[in-house]
C-alpha positions, 0 to 999 in steps of 0.5 A: 489684514482686516475690510472692515473699514470698507464700507465708510466711504460707500456712506460718506457717499450716500451721506453727500447724497442726501444732503445733495438731495436736501439741497436740491428740494429745498431750492425746488421748493424755493423756486416753486411758487415763482414758477407756479405764480408766471404759469399763472399770468403767462403760460395761461393766457397764452393756452387761452390766446392759441385755443381762442386763434383756432376757433371763430369766437366772438364777444358773446358766442364761445364759436367752433374749431376752424384750425388756422382758419384765422391765420390764413386770414390774416395773409389777405389782410391789407391792414394787418401786413401794414401793420407788419410793416409798421411793427418791424420799422417802429422797432427797428428805428426806436431801439436803434436811436435809444441804443445810440443815444442811451450809450451816449447818456451812459458814457456822459453820466459815467464821467466825473461831473458835478451832481453827477447823482442828480442827473443819474437820478433825472435820467430815470423820469421817463422810466418811472411816469406812468405810460399813460400819463406821460403819453398824455402830455405829449399827445397834448405837444402835438396837439395842433393848436397848443403844440408847443413844439410847432411853436418851438419849431416856428420861432426856430425858423424851421417851420412856417406853419404848425406841421399836422402830427397826428393827421398826416401818417409819417408824422404820426409814425415818426410822433410814436417813435419820439415818444417810445424813444422818450421812454425806452432811453433811461432802460438804455441809459442805466443798464450800459452805466452800470455795464460802463461801471463793471469795465476795469479802470486798469485797462482805461490807463493802461491802454492810456500808457500806451497812446490810444486816445479815447476814440481808440479805447472806446472802440478796443476797451468799451464796446467789447466789454460792454457787449454782452449788457448791450445786446441782452438790452436791445433784446429786452428793448425789441420785445417791450418795443414790438409789443407797445400798446399804451404808447400807439393806444394814446397818442394815435389810437392805430390812426390816421387810418389804421398807418399806425398800428402795432400788434397789441393795437390791431389785437385790441380793436379787431378782438374787443371793440369789433368782438372778432376773439379769434382774429384777434388772438390771431394777431396777438400771436403772429409774432410770438414765433418771430420773436422765439428766433430772433430771441434765440439768434441774439442770445447765440451772440450774447453767449460769444460774446460773453465766451469772447470777452473772457 
């Protein structure tokens, strides 16, 4: 029996290998520019901030290496710890409100309403309007002399005199949470609306045939199948909320008496306004490890919910 035909499978495997290699190279060539862009816009600033946080650099002076002295000094800074708790409370309250209201808005917009497409477009307005511009509008509405909110509450009989929104710490924090919730609500509503549209209608019809009511269908069909999308949106919203700068800076500038500072606004005040670049970089990087752990844990939960859903 002849054995000359034996090399054919080897040639086929070799051709397949080269074909796969060419496809891999083409993929790397397409992804490469995006990776370089991200490395330049994200990686380089992070490395520069890490370097500055380990020095006593100031504006106009490069500084020298001091190790973790800036981070240790933050542990003795009362304003920093007030900012730390502000960030936790602010993020928790704002993300919770956006989750509840966004889910309610998504469920409402998913119903066969008259003019549904118009409502879906209007719900995007807070997200489309530039943040600084819309926050200035809110600042005017909270103004103690011309406050539309105070005028409305007085005429409804809720309060007897105007509230000093920007002068009282609790009211200032409430105002910041309100504006951030208003700003981020469309992100939740549109994302959850897309998740609702992906749920097969046959599941609801079968459950309704079996006698399941609206609450049962929401609990056993909507929530489990919507969980991966919901958790992903919460993850992104948490990152954007805890690193918020525009709303806090335009609305309160961290006041009154540094009671509404977030990490970004405090880092700006210390690093650029006061000129202490090293301390400002340390403040901006302090929350980074916490975010990494939170992202890792939340992604594990998302993965488990996706596996359970399949």
